[in-house]
MDTraj code that builds the backbone (N, CA, C; nanometers):
import mdtraj as md
import numpy as np

residues = "MET ALA LYS HIS LEU LEU PHE LEU ILE ALA VAL ILE ALA LEU PHE SER CYS SER LYS LYS TYR ASN PRO ALA ASN THR PRO PHE THR ILE TYR HIS PRO ILE LEU GLU ASP ASP VAL ARG LYS LEU GLU LYS GLY ILE THR THR PRO SER ASP VAL ILE LYS ILE PHE GLY GLN PRO ALA LYS THR SER ILE SER ASP ARG GLY ASP ARG TYR VAL TYR GLY TYR LEU GLY ASP THR LEU THR ILE ASN ILE ASP SER SER GLN THR VAL ASN SER PHE LEU PHE ARG PRO ALA ILE PHE GLU PRO VAL SER GLY ASN PRO ASP ASN MET ASN ARG SER ILE LYS GLU SER LYS VAL ARG LYS ILE GLU THR TYR ASN THR HIS ARG GLY GLN LEU ASP ILE TRP PHE ARG PRO ALA ASN LYS LYS GLU THR ASN GLN GLN ARG ASN ARG TYR THR TYR ILE ARG ARG ASN GLY THR LEU ILE VAL TYR THR LEU ASN ASN TYR GLU ASP ARG VAL LEU SER TYR THR PHE GLU PRO LYS".split()
xyz = np.array([
    [7.4029, 3.4712, -0.8008],
    [7.3873, 3.6106, -0.8416],
    [7.5015, 3.7000, -0.7943],
    [7.5489, 3.6732, -0.6747],
    [7.6597, 3.7478, -0.6200],
    [7.7880, 3.7273, -0.6986],
    [7.8056, 3.6031, -0.7469],
    [7.9250, 3.5739, -0.8309],
    [7.9200, 3.6516, -0.9621],
    [7.8007, 3.6610, -1.0212],
    [7.7888, 3.7363, -1.1455],
    [7.8158, 3.8844, -1.1235],
    [7.7666, 3.9387, -1.0164],
    [7.7858, 4.0767, -0.9833],
    [7.9337, 4.1047, -0.9578],
    [7.9974, 4.0147, -0.8855],
    [8.1411, 4.0311, -0.8546],
    [8.2204, 4.0245, -0.9829],
    [8.1835, 3.9301, -1.0744],
    [8.2529, 3.9193, -1.2034],
    [8.2349, 4.0471, -1.2834],
    [8.1130, 4.1000, -1.2892],
    [8.0853, 4.2231, -1.3600],
    [8.1675, 4.3401, -1.3068],
    [8.1769, 4.3534, -1.1754],
    [8.2552, 4.4575, -1.1143],
    [8.4010, 4.4425, -1.1516],
    [8.4535, 4.3184, -1.1524],
    [8.5910, 4.2930, -1.1872],
    [8.6197, 4.3318, -1.3341],
    [8.5300, 4.3002, -1.4224],
    [8.5435, 4.3326, -1.5640],
    [8.5441, 4.4850, -1.5810],
    [8.4505, 4.5528, -1.5180],
    [8.4454, 4.7018, -1.5263],
    [8.5730, 4.7598, -1.4749],
    [8.6210, 4.7141, -1.3611],
    [8.7454, 4.7658, -1.3045],
    [8.8656, 4.7452, -1.3970],
    [8.8679, 4.6257, -1.4592],
    [8.9766, 4.5958, -1.5515],
    [8.9762, 4.6913, -1.6729],
    [8.8613, 4.7100, -1.7328],
    [8.8529, 4.8002, -1.8480],
    [8.8723, 4.9458, -1.8119],
    [8.8348, 4.9880, -1.6966],
    [8.8530, 5.1278, -1.6568],
    [9.0003, 5.1574, -1.6281],
    [9.0781, 5.0570, -1.5958],
    [9.2188, 5.0763, -1.5673],
    [9.3042, 5.0655, -1.6937],
    [9.2512, 5.0119, -1.8007],
    [9.3321, 4.9935, -1.9212],
    [9.3542, 5.1305, -1.9870],
    [9.4694, 5.1462, -2.0463],
    [9.5071, 5.2702, -2.1140],
    [9.4444, 5.2827, -2.2511],
    [9.4241, 5.4079, -2.2929],
    [9.3806, 5.4338, -2.4286],
    [9.4881, 5.3903, -2.5222],
    [9.4526, 5.3489, -2.6410],
    [9.5530, 5.3090, -2.7397],
    [9.6485, 5.4252, -2.7646],
    [9.7789, 5.3969, -2.7516],
    [9.8805, 5.4990, -2.7631],
    [9.9757, 5.4583, -2.8766],
    [9.9701, 5.5210, -2.9940],
    [10.0542, 5.4821, -3.1032],
    [10.2036, 5.4956, -3.0707],
    [10.2375, 5.5759, -2.9754],
    [10.3790, 5.5909, -2.9419],
    [10.4382, 5.4665, -2.8824],
    [10.3529, 5.3757, -2.8377],
    [10.4008, 5.2500, -2.7808],
    [10.4140, 5.1350, -2.8815],
    [10.3886, 5.1668, -3.0092],
    [10.3958, 5.0630, -3.1110],
    [10.5270, 5.0697, -3.1837],
    [10.5782, 4.9564, -3.2307],
    [10.7109, 4.9575, -3.2932],
    [10.7226, 5.0318, -3.4193],
    [10.6129, 5.0510, -3.4973],
    [10.6247, 5.1161, -3.6286],
    [10.6363, 5.2683, -3.6163],
    [10.6162, 5.3254, -3.4974],
    [10.6210, 5.4717, -3.4845],
    [10.7619, 5.5225, -3.4845],
    [10.8632, 5.4416, -3.4656],
    [10.9993, 5.4897, -3.4722],
    [11.0411, 5.5157, -3.6161],
    [10.9704, 5.4624, -3.7124],
    [10.9990, 5.4848, -3.8502],
    [10.9003, 5.5859, -3.9079],
    [10.9379, 5.6480, -4.0194],
    [10.8520, 5.7434, -4.0853],
    [10.8253, 5.6967, -4.2265],
    [10.7108, 5.7253, -4.2814],
    [10.6858, 5.6832, -4.4187],
    [10.7894, 5.7460, -4.5130],
    [10.8292, 5.6712, -4.6136],
    [10.9219, 5.7247, -4.7118],
    [10.8396, 5.7646, -4.8356],
    [10.8296, 5.8952, -4.8537],
    [10.7466, 5.9506, -4.9623],
    [10.8304, 5.9622, -5.0892],
    [10.7699, 5.9196, -5.2044],
    [10.8423, 5.9279, -5.3273],
    [10.8809, 6.0690, -5.3629],
    [10.8005, 6.1669, -5.3277],
    [10.8354, 6.3069, -5.3515],
    [10.9613, 6.3484, -5.2792],
    [10.9823, 6.2922, -5.1558],
    [11.1012, 6.3201, -5.0798],
    [11.2236, 6.2513, -5.1460],
    [11.2063, 6.1320, -5.1970],
    [11.3147, 6.0603, -5.2629],
    [11.3606, 6.1376, -5.3863],
    [11.2664, 6.2018, -5.4527],
    [11.3009, 6.2813, -5.5718],
    [11.3835, 6.4070, -5.5383],
    [11.3872, 6.4456, -5.4125],
    [11.4657, 6.5613, -5.3708],
    [11.6166, 6.5272, -5.3623],
    [11.6499, 6.4008, -5.3584],
    [11.7894, 6.3591, -5.3504],
    [11.8562, 6.3841, -5.4858],
    [11.9729, 6.4516, -5.4792],
    [12.0493, 6.4774, -5.5995],
    [12.1949, 6.4294, -5.5790],
    [12.2420, 6.3434, -5.6647],
    [12.3771, 6.2946, -5.6568],
    [12.4798, 6.4072, -5.6715],
    [12.5747, 6.4114, -5.5817],
    [12.6778, 6.5138, -5.5843],
    [12.6340, 6.6471, -5.5271],
    [12.5110, 6.6628, -5.4879],
    [12.4604, 6.7909, -5.4351],
    [12.4092, 6.7761, -5.2946],
    [12.3229, 6.6771, -5.2699],
    [12.2568, 6.6598, -5.1377],
    [12.3591, 6.6181, -5.0345],
    [12.3601, 6.6843, -4.9219],
    [12.4507, 6.6541, -4.8114],
    [12.3861, 6.5664, -4.7062],
    [12.4640, 6.5072, -4.6188],
    [12.4058, 6.4248, -4.5082],
    [12.3071, 6.5022, -4.4223],
    [12.3369, 6.6307, -4.3974],
    [12.2434, 6.7105, -4.3184],
    [12.1095, 6.7324, -4.3930],
    [12.1178, 6.7485, -4.5276],
    [11.9960, 6.7574, -4.6051],
    [11.9129, 6.6289, -4.5967],
    [11.9845, 6.5161, -4.6038],
    [11.9197, 6.3852, -4.5962],
    [11.8452, 6.3706, -4.4604],
    [11.9101, 6.4125, -4.3537],
    [11.8475, 6.4022, -4.2225],
    [11.7313, 6.4991, -4.2065],
    [11.7413, 6.6159, -4.2698],
    [11.6256, 6.7084, -4.2655],
    [11.5071, 6.6496, -4.3379],
    [11.5335, 6.5802, -4.4520],
    [11.4216, 6.5258, -4.5298],
    [11.3625, 6.4006, -4.4626],
    [11.4518, 6.3042, -4.4207],
    [11.4016, 6.1765, -4.3767],
    [11.4164, 6.1490, -4.2258],
    [11.4813, 6.2376, -4.1558],
    [11.5047, 6.2170, -4.0111],
    [11.6257, 6.1250, -3.9930],
    [11.6499, 6.0867, -3.8671],
    [11.7647, 5.9992, -3.8408],
    [11.7411, 5.8635, -3.9070],
    [11.8452, 5.8074, -3.9659],
    [11.8309, 5.6772, -4.0287],
    [11.8129, 5.5637, -3.9246],
    [11.7443, 5.4595, -3.9718],
    [11.7252, 5.3416, -3.8810],
    [11.8599, 5.2702, -3.8575],
    [11.9461, 5.2714, -3.9628],
    [12.0800, 5.2085, -3.9531],
    [12.1812, 5.2969, -4.0264],
    [12.3006, 5.2988, -3.9742],
    [12.4112, 5.3673, -4.0462],
    [12.5313, 5.2724, -4.0460],
    [12.6116, 5.2871, -4.1491],
    [12.7386, 5.2152, -4.1478],
    [12.8454, 5.3012, -4.2139],
    [12.9665, 5.2775, -4.1767],
    [13.0811, 5.3554, -4.2263],
    [13.1813, 5.2607, -4.2857],
    [13.2273, 5.2921, -4.4059],
    [13.3322, 5.2101, -4.4684],
    [13.4323, 5.2998, -4.5433],
    [13.5290, 5.2381, -4.6073],
    [13.6249, 5.3181, -4.6838],
    [13.5641, 5.3885, -4.8019],
    [13.4444, 5.3400, -4.8409],
    [13.3734, 5.4040, -4.9566],
    [13.2823, 5.5183, -4.9120],
    [13.2670, 5.5358, -4.7811],
    [13.1781, 5.6441, -4.7321],
    [13.0756, 5.5921, -4.6318],
    [12.9783, 5.6747, -4.6047],
    [12.8734, 5.6382, -4.5095],
    [12.7534, 5.5815, -4.5849],
    [12.6787, 5.4979, -4.5139],
    [12.5538, 5.4428, -4.5665],
    [12.4437, 5.4639, -4.4705],
    [12.3329, 5.5297, -4.5161],
    [12.2122, 5.5466, -4.4316],
    [12.1048, 5.4574, -4.4846],
    [12.0436, 5.3871, -4.3914],
    [11.9316, 5.2955, -4.4306],
    [11.8054, 5.3363, -4.3588],
    [11.6988, 5.3558, -4.4360],
    [11.5694, 5.3887, -4.3856],
    [11.4750, 5.2773, -4.4215],
    [11.3804, 5.2494, -4.3311],
    [11.2785, 5.1484, -4.3594],
    [11.1483, 5.1841, -4.2954],
    [11.0380, 5.1486, -4.3666],
    [10.9044, 5.1737, -4.3100],
    [10.8080, 5.0694, -4.3646],
    [10.7753, 4.9747, -4.2860],
    [10.6731, 4.8736, -4.3181],
    [10.6788, 4.8265, -4.4629],
    [10.7966, 4.7816, -4.5039],
    [10.8079, 4.7286, -4.6383],
    [10.8839, 4.8160, -4.7330],
    [10.8799, 4.9507, -4.7130],
    [10.9589, 5.0401, -4.7963],
    [11.1005, 5.0459, -4.7445],
    [11.2015, 5.0503, -4.8340],
    [11.3388, 5.0677, -4.7901],
    [11.4065, 5.1743, -4.8787],
    [11.4961, 5.2497, -4.8174],
    [11.5750, 5.3501, -4.8900],
    [11.7175, 5.3425, -4.8326],
    [11.8097, 5.3163, -4.9248],
    [11.9541, 5.3109, -4.8891],
    [12.0232, 5.4265, -4.9570],
    [12.0951, 5.5080, -4.8823],
    [12.1666, 5.6257, -4.9348],
    [12.3118, 5.6112, -4.9042],
    [12.3967, 5.6217, -5.0060],
    [12.5403, 5.6146, -4.9902],
    [12.5991, 5.7581, -5.0019],
    [12.6796, 5.7930, -4.9029],
    [12.7432, 5.9254, -4.8961],
    [12.8932, 5.9039, -4.9239],
    [12.9497, 5.9783, -5.0198],
    [13.0945, 5.9550, -5.0525],
    [13.1834, 6.0464, -4.9663],
    [13.3130, 6.0436, -4.9975],
    [13.4091, 6.1172, -4.9181],
    [13.3940, 6.2665, -4.9285],
    [13.3272, 6.3174, -5.0340],
    [13.3046, 6.4629, -5.0478],
    [13.1830, 6.5070, -4.9694],
    [13.1241, 6.4151, -4.8902],
    [13.0082, 6.4434, -4.8049],
    [12.8844, 6.4862, -4.8843],
    [12.8623, 6.4197, -4.9974],
    [12.7411, 6.4373, -5.0774],
    [12.6901, 6.3002, -5.1138],
    [12.5613, 6.2952, -5.1512],
    [12.4999, 6.1654, -5.1900],
    [12.5687, 6.1160, -5.3155],
    [12.6206, 5.9935, -5.3091],
    [12.6858, 5.9270, -5.4170],
    [12.5860, 5.8421, -5.4978],
    [12.4982, 5.7724, -5.4246],
    [12.3948, 5.6903, -5.4882],
    [12.2846, 5.6616, -5.3882],
    [12.1687, 5.6211, -5.4384],
    [12.0612, 5.5841, -5.3477],
    [11.9716, 5.4842, -5.4176],
    [11.9053, 5.4010, -5.3414],
    [11.8131, 5.2999, -5.3957],
    [11.6872, 5.3022, -5.3094],
    [11.5763, 5.3228, -5.3753],
    [11.4461, 5.3236, -5.3085],
    [11.3689, 5.2082, -5.3564],
    [11.3228, 5.1255, -5.2629],
    [11.2403, 5.0068, -5.2961],
    [11.1061, 5.0218, -5.2214],
    [11.0056, 5.0686, -5.2901],
    [10.8724, 5.0736, -5.2216],
    [10.8177, 4.9340, -5.2074],
    [10.7293, 4.9177, -5.1063],
    [10.6668, 4.7900, -5.0832],
    [10.5782, 4.7562, -5.2017],
    [10.5702, 4.6288, -5.2352],
    [10.4869, 4.5820, -5.3433],
    [10.3533, 4.5328, -5.2866],
    [10.2463, 4.5887, -5.3376],
    [10.1148, 4.5469, -5.2909],
    [10.0491, 4.4554, -5.3943],
    [9.9895, 4.3483, -5.3454],
    [9.9177, 4.2542, -5.4341],
    [9.7697, 4.2817, -5.4255],
    [9.7019, 4.2850, -5.5378],
    [9.5567, 4.3051, -5.5365],
    [9.4865, 4.1903, -5.4653],
    [9.3901, 4.2246, -5.3834],
    [9.3103, 4.1267, -5.3119],
    [9.1663, 4.1246, -5.3595],
    [9.1068, 4.2408, -5.3696],
    [8.9693, 4.2432, -5.4118],
    [8.9419, 4.3764, -5.4797],
    [8.8337, 4.3789, -5.5542],
    [8.7887, 4.5010, -5.6203],
    [8.6378, 4.5078, -5.6151],
    [8.5877, 4.6359, -5.6213],
    [8.4434, 4.6551, -5.6104],
    [8.4092, 4.7804, -5.6886],
    [8.3409, 4.7636, -5.8041],
    [8.3088, 4.8865, -5.8817],
    [8.1930, 4.9675, -5.8276],
    [8.1283, 4.9213, -5.7243],
    [8.0131, 4.9947, -5.6668],
    [8.0610, 5.1253, -5.6034],
    [7.9661, 5.2131, -5.5804],
    [7.9826, 5.3387, -5.5087],
    [8.0658, 5.4454, -5.5807],
    [8.1002, 5.4202, -5.7092],
    [8.1832, 5.5215, -5.7821],
    [8.1010, 5.6475, -5.8148],
    [7.9729, 5.6373, -5.8123],
    [7.8912, 5.7587, -5.8394],
    [7.8599, 5.8373, -5.7128],
    [7.9073, 5.7884, -5.5986],
    [7.8896, 5.8593, -5.4743],
    [7.9983, 5.9640, -5.4582],
    [7.9839, 6.0524, -5.3618],
    [8.0855, 6.1566, -5.3354],
    [8.1469, 6.1321, -5.1982],
    [8.2676, 6.1794, -5.1824],
    [8.3335, 6.1753, -5.0553],
    [8.3169, 6.3103, -4.9899],
    [8.2625, 6.3140, -4.8705],
    [8.2494, 6.4382, -4.7963],
    [8.3829, 6.4700, -4.7294],
    [8.4350, 6.5863, -4.7606],
    [8.5634, 6.6231, -4.7049],
    [8.5596, 6.6393, -4.5527],
    [8.4418, 6.6670, -4.5017],
    [8.4278, 6.6740, -4.3525],
    [8.4540, 6.5357, -4.2912],
    [8.4164, 6.4299, -4.3640],
    [8.4439, 6.2957, -4.3143],
    [8.5901, 6.2615, -4.3246],
    [8.6525, 6.3088, -4.4331],
    [8.7986, 6.2840, -4.4501],
    [8.8737, 6.3483, -4.3311],
    [8.8297, 6.4685, -4.2873],
    [8.8972, 6.5355, -4.1782],
    [8.8764, 6.4599, -4.0439],
    [8.7759, 6.3726, -4.0367],
    [8.7523, 6.2948, -3.9158],
    [8.8500, 6.1783, -3.9008],
    [8.9216, 6.1403, -4.0073],
    [9.0155, 6.0299, -3.9998],
    [9.1316, 6.0659, -3.9075],
    [9.1546, 5.9844, -3.8073],
    [9.2662, 6.0073, -3.7138],
    [9.3663, 5.8932, -3.7318],
    [9.4886, 5.9298, -3.7631],
    [9.5960, 5.8313, -3.7767],
    [9.6107, 5.7546, -3.6446],
    [9.6192, 5.6235, -3.6578],
    [9.6323, 5.5266, -3.5498],
    [9.5053, 5.5027, -3.4693],
    [9.4067, 5.5940, -3.4756],
    [9.2842, 5.5731, -3.3960],
    [9.1661, 5.5306, -3.4818],
    [9.1599, 5.5664, -3.6092],
    [9.0503, 5.5258, -3.6963],
    [9.0856, 5.3881, -3.7516],
    [8.9826, 5.3011, -3.7576],
    [9.0032, 5.1676, -3.8153],
    [8.9207, 5.1497, -3.9397],
    [8.9472, 5.0454, -4.0125],
    [8.8853, 5.0223, -4.1377],
    [8.7319, 5.0139, -4.1328],
    [8.6774, 4.9598, -4.0278],
    [8.5316, 4.9489, -4.0134],
    [8.4702, 5.0867, -4.0183],
    [8.5305, 5.1838, -3.9553],
    [8.4782, 5.3224, -3.9583],
    [8.4834, 5.3773, -4.1006],
    [8.5887, 5.3477, -4.1751],
    [8.5984, 5.3987, -4.3115],
    [8.4870, 5.3421, -4.3982],
    [8.4547, 5.2144, -4.3825],
    [8.3447, 5.1537, -4.4596],
    [8.2083, 5.2193, -4.4251],
    [8.1928, 5.2556, -4.3018],
    [8.0669, 5.3244, -4.2631],
    [8.0625, 5.4635, -4.3257],
    [8.1719, 5.5380, -4.3196],
    [8.1737, 5.6742, -4.3760],
    [8.1738, 5.6791, -4.5265],
    [8.2482, 5.5893, -4.5919],
    [8.2696, 5.6002, -4.7337],
    [8.2165, 5.4832, -4.8183],
    [8.1519, 5.3866, -4.7522],
    [8.1102, 5.2618, -4.8169],
    [8.2370, 5.1782, -4.8505],
    [8.2183, 5.0517, -4.8942],
    [8.3360, 4.9697, -4.9181],
    [8.4292, 5.0283, -5.0238],
    [8.5575, 5.0007, -5.0071],
    [8.6626, 5.0486, -5.0952],
    [8.6438, 4.9821, -5.2317],
    [8.6912, 5.0557, -5.3365],
    [8.6855, 5.0009, -5.4720],
    [8.7983, 4.9002, -5.4945],
    [8.9071, 4.9162, -5.4201],
    [9.0222, 4.8303, -5.4409],
    [9.0893, 4.8072, -5.3077],
    [9.1271, 4.6816, -5.2828],
    [9.2071, 4.6470, -5.1671],
    [9.3363, 4.5774, -5.2166],
    [9.4474, 4.6259, -5.1674],
    [9.5763, 4.5638, -5.1993],
    [9.6500, 4.5385, -5.0709],
    [9.7372, 4.4400, -5.0638],
    [9.8016, 4.4094, -4.9404],
    [9.9497, 4.3667, -4.9589],
    [10.0290, 4.3816, -4.8542],
    [10.1590, 4.3228, -4.8462],
    [10.1721, 4.2713, -4.7043],
    [10.2933, 4.2283, -4.6632],
    [10.3003, 4.1682, -4.5294],
    [10.2744, 4.2633, -4.4151],
    [10.3022, 4.3918, -4.4293],
    [10.2868, 4.4847, -4.3221],
    [10.1662, 4.5765, -4.3309],
    [10.1212, 4.6101, -4.4530],
    [10.0180, 4.7083, -4.4698],
    [9.9124, 4.6672, -4.5698],
    [9.7956, 4.7284, -4.5578],
    [9.6870, 4.7201, -4.6593],
    [9.6728, 4.8556, -4.7228],
    [9.6363, 4.8587, -4.8488],
    [9.6064, 4.9869, -4.9146],
    [9.4654, 4.9771, -4.9690],
    [9.3799, 5.0682, -4.9264],
    [9.2404, 5.0766, -4.9715],
    [9.2220, 5.2000, -5.0567],
    [9.1635, 5.1816, -5.1721],
    [9.1403, 5.2930, -5.2614],
    [8.9875, 5.3143, -5.2832],
    [8.9477, 5.4318, -5.2461],
    [8.8033, 5.4696, -5.2590],
    [8.7975, 5.5686, -5.3781],
    [8.7475, 5.5206, -5.4921],
    [8.7330, 5.6060, -5.6081],
    [8.5898, 5.6545, -5.6142],
    [8.5713, 5.7833, -5.6093],
    [8.4396, 5.8440, -5.6048],
    [8.4310, 5.9544, -5.7078],
    [8.3114, 6.0047, -5.7246],
    [8.2832, 6.1056, -5.8283],
    [8.3664, 6.2288, -5.8096],
    [8.3895, 6.2716, -5.6832],
    [8.4590, 6.3963, -5.6614],
    [8.6037, 6.3823, -5.6208],
    [8.6584, 6.2590, -5.6240],
    [8.7974, 6.2444, -5.5927],
    [8.8323, 6.0993, -5.5529],
    [8.9602, 6.0809, -5.5153],
    [9.0079, 5.9501, -5.4772],
    [9.0735, 5.9605, -5.3375],
    [9.0337, 5.8674, -5.2507],
    [9.0898, 5.8580, -5.1176],
    [9.1706, 5.7293, -5.1115],
    [9.2970, 5.7389, -5.0729],
    [9.3820, 5.6217, -5.0556],
    [9.4225, 5.6136, -4.9097],
    [9.3976, 5.4981, -4.8502],
    [9.4209, 5.4778, -4.7072],
    [9.5114, 5.3584, -4.6894],
    [9.6178, 5.3758, -4.6088],
    [9.7070, 5.2667, -4.5704],
    [9.6746, 5.2275, -4.4273],
    [9.6600, 5.0967, -4.4020],
    [9.6333, 5.0479, -4.2677],
    [9.7315, 4.9377, -4.2332],
    [9.7416, 4.9120, -4.1039],
    [9.8207, 4.7962, -4.0588],
    [9.7559, 4.6697, -4.1121],
    [9.8362, 4.5750, -4.1518],
    [9.7842, 4.4445, -4.1968],
    [9.7759, 4.3512, -4.0750],
    [9.6867, 4.3796, -3.9889],
    [9.6590, 4.2912, -3.8760],
    [9.5136, 4.3024, -3.8369],
    [9.4753, 4.2375, -3.7321],
    [9.3360, 4.2368, -3.6953],
    [9.2795, 4.3727, -3.6600],
    [9.3637, 4.4670, -3.6221],
    [9.3164, 4.6013, -3.5889],
    [9.2823, 4.6834, -3.7120],
    [9.3646, 4.6690, -3.8179],
    [9.3439, 4.7442, -3.9420],
    [9.3352, 4.8936, -3.9164],
    [9.4231, 4.9474, -3.8314],
    [9.4271, 5.0893, -3.7993],
    [9.4899, 5.1742, -3.9098],
    [9.4419, 5.2958, -3.9279],
    [9.4913, 5.3844, -4.0308],
    [9.6311, 5.4311, -3.9958],
    [9.7271, 5.4119, -4.0926],
    [9.8633, 5.4632, -4.0808],
    [9.8782, 5.5986, -4.1497],
    [9.8171, 5.6094, -4.2679],
    [9.8246, 5.7366, -4.3424],
    [9.7166, 5.7331, -4.4479],
    [9.6857, 5.8532, -4.5017],
    [9.5843, 5.8626, -4.6063],
    [9.6070, 5.9867, -4.6862],
    [9.5575, 5.9852, -4.8084],
    [9.5575, 6.1054, -4.8944],
    [9.4261, 6.1136, -4.9688],
    [9.3753, 6.2308, -4.9837],
    [9.2540, 6.2563, -5.0635],
    [9.2897, 6.3550, -5.1723],
    [9.2618, 6.3114, -5.2983],
    [9.2870, 6.4002, -5.4133],
    [9.1574, 6.4308, -5.4789],
    [9.1087, 6.5565, -5.4601],
    [8.9788, 6.5921, -5.5256],
    [9.0024, 6.6012, -5.6763],
    [8.8922, 6.5752, -5.7507],
    [8.8998, 6.5882, -5.8963],
    [8.8770, 6.7299, -5.9405],
])
top = md.Topology()
chain = top.add_chain()
for i, resn in enumerate(residues, 1):
    res = top.add_residue(resn, chain, resSeq=i)
    for name in ("N", "CA", "C"):
        top.add_atom(name, md.element.get_by_symbol(name[0]), res)
traj = md.Trajectory(xyz[None], top)
């Protein structure tokens, strides 16, 4: 009995000393999502390097050559390469969003509504997929790539799209809710 009590005390001490999950300690936090709306702001011959940095932040990689500078941005499968010419404006850019493959679909729950108060409860990096299924019922569509999952909840009053890490934690990276 004393061994069990000692073991229980050791387990409690171990868990009480562990830190709360901190997204700042994860490797994906150094990158930022590349939004298509932001890519559309790039204009050849007009957008300057300082404009690029205002929109996307510091690039993950830079290179300099006789043709100009190159800024490379990446985020969990999305890549954006921007070439700056000698006149210090964007010469060209290439955006490659991650490709998601369909995994499963579920037509159920489309007559239900999404409560916006529940959407406001979603916390990036702290909410996981299990909580989403409790709040919103199973997603209508699941798609995946190597780094992320995309869950689509189509409901009577709008559509919720949630991106999660593609690992055992399935933590929320970002989400959008578009009311109808």
